[in-house]
C-alpha positions in Angstrom: -130.3 88.2 207.6 -133.1 86.4 205.7 -136.7 87.7 207.2 -138.2 84.7 209.6 -141.6 83.0 207.6 -144.6 83.1 209.4 -147.0 79.9 209.3 -150.7 81.1 208.9 -151.3 80.7 213.0 -148.7 83.8 213.4 -151.2 86.5 213.9 -153.1 83.7 216.2 -149.8 83.3 218.1 -149.3 87.1 218.6 -152.9 88.1 219.3 -152.9 85.0 222.2 -149.5 86.4 223.9 -147.2 84.0 222.9 -143.9 84.7 222.8 -142.2 84.0 219.4 -138.2 82.9 218.9 -136.8 81.9 215.8 -135.8 78.8 215.1 -135.0 77.2 211.8 -135.7 80.2 209.6 -139.0 80.6 211.0 -140.5 82.9 213.6 -141.9 79.8 215.6 -144.1 79.9 219.7 -141.6 79.3 222.2 -144.6 79.2 225.0 -147.8 80.9 225.8 -148.5 80.4 229.8 -145.6 79.0 230.7 -143.3 75.3 229.6 -144.5 74.2 232.5 -148.2 74.7 232.4 -148.1 73.6 228.9 -146.2 70.4 229.7 -148.4 69.3 232.3 -151.2 70.0 230.2 -150.2 67.5 227.4 -148.8 64.6 230.1 -152.3 65.5 232.1 -154.8 66.5 229.5 -154.2 67.5 225.8 -151.9 70.0 224.4 -151.8 71.4 220.4 -149.0 72.4 218.4 -147.9 74.6 215.2 -145.8 72.5 213.6 -146.4 74.1 210.2 -142.1 74.5 209.7 -142.1 71.1 209.4 -141.1 70.2 205.7 -143.9 68.2 203.8 -142.9 67.0 200.7 -144.6 64.4 198.4 -143.1 61.8 196.1 -145.6 60.0 193.7 -144.0 58.4 190.2 -143.4 54.3 189.4 -139.9 54.3 191.0 -141.0 56.6 194.3 -140.4 53.2 196.4 -137.5 51.9 195.1 -135.7 55.8 195.4 -137.3 56.3 199.1 -135.8 52.7 199.6 -132.5 53.7 198.5 -131.8 56.9 200.6 -133.9 55.6 203.4 -132.4 53.4 206.4 -135.7 51.6 207.2 -137.1 49.1 204.6 -140.2 51.8 202.6 -141.1 49.3 199.9 -142.9 46.4 202.3 -145.4 49.4 203.8 -148.6 49.0 203.2 -151.0 52.1 202.3 -151.9 54.2 205.6 -148.5 53.3 206.8 -146.3 56.0 208.9 -142.4 54.8 209.1 -139.5 56.6 211.0 -136.7 56.3 209.3 -133.1 58.1 209.1 -131.5 59.6 205.4 -127.7 58.9 205.7 -124.4 60.0 203.6 -121.9 57.3 202.3 -120.5 58.2 205.4 -123.5 56.9 207.4 -123.9 60.3 209.0 -127.5 61.0 209.3 -128.8 63.9 207.3 -132.6 64.4 208.6 -135.0 61.3 210.5 -138.1 61.3 208.8 -141.8 60.2 208.4 -142.3 58.6 205.7 -146.7 58.3 204.7 -147.7 55.7 202.2 -150.6 56.7 200.3 -151.0 54.9 197.4 -148.8 52.1 195.1 -146.7 54.6 193.8 -147.4 57.7 196.5 -146.0 58.6 199.5 -145.1 61.6 201.6 -142.4 62.7 203.6 -142.0 64.9 206.4 -138.8 66.5 208.0 -137.0 68.7 209.7 -137.2 72.4 209.6 -133.5 72.9 209.7 -133.3 70.2 206.7 -135.6 71.2 204.4 -133.7 72.4 201.6 -131.3 69.8 202.2 -133.4 66.7 201.9 -135.4 68.7 199.2 -131.8 68.5 197.3 -130.9 64.7 198.4 -133.8 63.6 196.9 -133.6 65.3 193.3 -129.8 64.5 193.3 -130.4 60.8 193.5 -133.9 60.6 191.8 -131.5 59.6 188.7 -133.7 58.5 185.1 -136.3 57.1 188.0 -140.6 57.5 187.3 -140.5 60.2 190.7 -141.9 63.4 190.9 -141.0 65.2 194.1 -143.2 68.3 195.0 -142.7 70.6 197.7 -145.8 71.1 199.7 -144.5 73.1 202.7 -145.5 76.0 202.2 -149.3 75.0 200.6 -150.1 73.5 203.5 -149.9 73.7 207.8 -149.2 70.4 210.4 -150.8 70.7 213.5 -150.2 68.2 216.1 -153.2 67.7 219.1 -150.8 65.3 222.3 -152.6 63.7 225.2 -154.1 61.6 226.7 -157.7 62.8 226.0 -156.2 63.7 222.7 -158.6 61.6 221.0 -161.8 62.4 222.9 -161.1 66.0 221.8 -160.5 65.2 217.9 -163.0 62.3 217.4 -165.5 63.7 216.0 -164.3 66.9 214.0 -163.4 64.4 211.0 -165.7 62.7 208.7 -164.0 59.2 209.7 -163.8 57.6 212.6 -160.6 58.6 213.7 -160.6 56.5 217.2 -159.9 53.5 215.4 -156.4 54.5 213.7 -153.6 52.7 214.6 -150.1 54.1 216.2 -148.1 55.1 213.1 -150.9 55.0 210.5 -152.5 58.0 208.7 -155.8 58.4 207.0 -157.1 60.8 204.6 -160.5 62.2 205.3 -162.1 66.2 206.0 -162.6 69.0 208.8 -166.0 70.7 207.5 -165.6 69.6 204.2 -162.2 71.1 204.1 -159.4 67.7 203.0 -157.0 66.7 205.3 -154.9 64.2 206.8 -154.3 62.6 209.9 -151.8 60.2 211.2 -151.6 58.8 214.4 -147.7 60.0 215.8 -146.2 62.7 217.5 -143.5 63.9 219.1 -143.8 64.2 223.2 -144.3 61.0 224.4 -147.9 60.6 224.5 -151.1 59.4 222.5 -152.1 62.2 219.4 -151.8 62.8 216.2 -150.3 65.1 213.9 -152.8 66.7 211.6 -151.9 68.5 207.5 -154.8 71.1 206.0 -154.5 73.4 203.5 -152.2 76.3 205.1 -155.4 79.0 203.8 -157.8 76.4 206.0 -155.8 76.1 208.9 -157.6 78.3 211.5 -160.8 76.5 211.1 -159.4 73.6 212.9 -157.2 75.3 216.0 -159.7 77.4 216.5 -162.0 74.6 216.9 -159.5 73.0 219.5 -159.0 76.2 221.3 -162.8 76.3 222.0 -162.6 72.7 222.8 -160.5 74.1 226.1 -157.1 72.5 223.9 -153.7 73.4 225.9 -151.9 76.0 222.9 -148.1 75.0 223.6 -145.0 76.3 221.8 -141.8 75.1 221.3 -140.6 74.8 225.1 -142.6 72.6 226.1 -142.3 70.0 222.9 -138.5 69.9 223.7 -138.8 69.1 227.3 -141.7 66.5 226.6 -139.5 65.2 224.0 -136.8 65.0 225.9 -138.4 62.7 229.0 -139.7 60.8 226.7 -136.1 59.6 225.1 -136.3 61.0 222.1 -133.6 62.5 219.8 -133.2 65.9 218.5 -131.7 66.8 214.6 -129.4 69.1 215.3 -128.7 67.8 219.0 -128.4 64.0 219.2 -128.7 63.2 215.2 -125.8 65.6 213.1 -124.4 64.1 210.2 -121.4 63.3 211.9 -123.0 61.1 214.0 -124.6 57.6 212.7 -128.0 55.8 213.3 -126.3 52.6 215.4 -124.6 55.6 217.6 -127.5 57.2 218.5 -129.2 53.7 219.0 -131.6 53.8 216.3 -130.3 50.2 214.4 -133.8 49.6 214.5 -134.5 51.8 212.5 -131.4 51.0 210.2 -133.0 47.6 207.9 -129.8 45.4 206.5 -131.9 42.9 204.8 -133.7 45.0 202.7 -130.9 45.4 199.9 -128.9 48.6 199.2 -128.9 52.1 200.2 -127.1 55.1 200.8 -124.8 54.9 203.6 -125.3 50.8 204.1 -121.3 49.9 204.1 -120.5 52.8 206.8 -123.3 51.8 209.2 -122.4 48.2 208.3 -119.2 48.5 209.5 -120.3 51.3 212.9 -122.3 48.5 213.9 -119.3 46.6 214.7 -117.0 49.2 216.3 -116.8 49.3 219.9 -114.9 52.7 220.0 -117.8 55.1 218.5 -119.6 57.3 221.9 -122.9 56.0 221.9 -126.0 58.0 223.8 -127.3 57.4 226.7 -129.6 58.6 229.6 -128.5 60.4 232.5 -130.4 61.5 235.8 -128.5 64.0 237.0 -129.2 65.0 241.0 -130.8 68.5 242.1 -132.4 70.5 240.0 -129.8 72.1 238.1 -129.7 71.4 234.2 -126.8 70.2 231.9 -126.7 71.7 228.7 -126.0 70.9 225.4 -121.5 70.8 225.0 -121.5 70.3 228.6 -118.2 67.9 229.6 -119.4 64.6 231.0 -116.7 63.2 233.4 -116.1 59.7 234.7 -115.9 59.8 238.7 -112.3 60.2 238.7 -112.3 63.3 236.4 -111.5 62.0 233.3 -113.4 63.5 230.2 -115.7 60.3 228.8 -118.7 62.5 226.9 -120.5 65.4 225.9 -124.2 66.2 226.4 -126.6 66.9 224.1 -129.4 67.7 225.2 -130.5 68.6 229.2 -133.4 69.8 231.4 -135.0 70.1 234.4 -138.3 68.1 233.5 -141.8 69.5 234.7 -143.3 65.2 234.8 -140.7 64.1 236.6 -139.1 66.7 238.3 -135.8 65.3 237.1 -133.1 66.8 236.0 -132.2 64.6 232.8 -129.4 65.1 230.1 -129.4 62.6 227.0 -125.3 62.7 226.0 -122.7 60.4 223.7 -120.2 58.7 226.1 -117.2 56.3 225.1 -119.1 52.4 225.7 -117.2 51.3 228.9 -118.6 54.2 230.3 -122.4 53.3 228.6 -123.9 50.7 231.1 -126.9 51.6 232.8 -125.9 51.9 237.1 -122.5 54.0 235.9 -121.9 57.0 237.8 -120.9 60.2 236.2 -120.5 63.7 236.4 -121.5 66.7 234.3 -119.3 69.8 234.5 -120.9 73.2 234.3 -120.0 76.7 235.5 -118.7 76.3 238.1 -119.6 72.7 239.5 -119.6 69.4 239.2 -122.7 67.4 239.2 -123.5 63.9 240.4 -124.9 61.7 237.6 -125.6 57.9 236.6 -126.7 56.1 233.2 -130.3 55.3 233.2 -132.4 53.3 230.0 -134.1 55.6 228.1 -137.1 56.8 227.4 -136.6 58.5 231.0 -140.8 58.9 230.8 -143.5 56.1 229.1 -146.9 56.7 228.7 -149.3 54.1 230.4 -151.0 52.0 227.8 -155.1 53.2 227.0 -157.5 51.0 228.9 -159.0 48.1 226.9 
C-alpha cells in the first residue's frame, strides 16, 4: 500500500489535535473540534481549510487556450485575464472525467485546479490531447500549497493580509499579490456556499499565512465540515454526483457546457444527452427526521418501486435537516414528489426539493 502524501501543514494539524483520515492518497484532517462546530463557524463567522491535496496545473503557450477549449465543456478562449471559470472535462461518451476550475493569468497562460483523486488522470488527458500544439503543461501540486478561507467574515479577516486590496475582487475572479513579500494568488471562490477566498502559495511559505489566520481566530476545519457545507449548498462531489458514467446534463450542469463555442471532446454525446429524457437526473431530497441517507441507498416511489440512488446524504448542522442528493428517473424528479429512502431496517419518507438547499444572504451594499 502506497504511503499517504502529507500537505505542508500536516505537522500543524497533528499538533492541534486534528483527527486525520486517508483521502485520495493524502493524509488529511477530517475534523478538529467537531464537524458541527466547524460547519457552524463557517456559516456564521469564518473557517479555514487546508486544501493542498487539490491538483494545481499550469498550461502556457500559444495554443494553451485551444487545448483547454478542446478538453473543457465551458468556453475558455473568451475568458478575461483574472477570470476563473468552472468547467467539466469529459470523455468522448460524455461522462465526466473531472470538474475543474480554470484561471486565466495571461493571454497564453492558464491555471487549473483539479480534484485530488483525478490529478494523474487529468494530467495524462492533457498530455494525450496536446498533440503538436505549442503548450507547456506544468504540475505545481507538490511545490505549492492551497488554503481556503470561507464564511461571512472572510473578507474582513483577510483584507489586510495581502499587498493588494482583495476586497474589490469579484466572485470567480483572481489576482496575483503578496503575503509578507511572498508571491501568492488569491481567488474569490470556494466550496462551502459562503463568500471567501482560495489562496495558493509556495509550499515552504504557507505556514506563515496559516499561523496568521489562526492568530486572528479563524476556525480550522476539516474534510467533514467541508462535505456537509457543500451538501447544504447543493454542490456536486466528484466520485458521487459526478463520475465517468454520469454526464453534465444529468447532473444539472448544462450551464457549464457551451455548445456554441465549437467542437470539444464529448460534444456529440452531450448533444444527444440533452434530448434524452430516459436518463436519471440529479435532485435534492429532504428527509423526515434526523436519520441520514448514505451513498448507495435506494430511492423508492411511495409504492416501493426503485426509482433512483442516493449519491450524498447527511444531517446538515445549519439547516438542521436530513438532506440528500440522488439520481432519479425523470418522472420522479419534479419538486414536491414524495419518495422513500431505503436504509437498513427502515424506509425514510422524503420529498424532492429545489437545489441548492442553502443560499447565503447577499452582502449588504
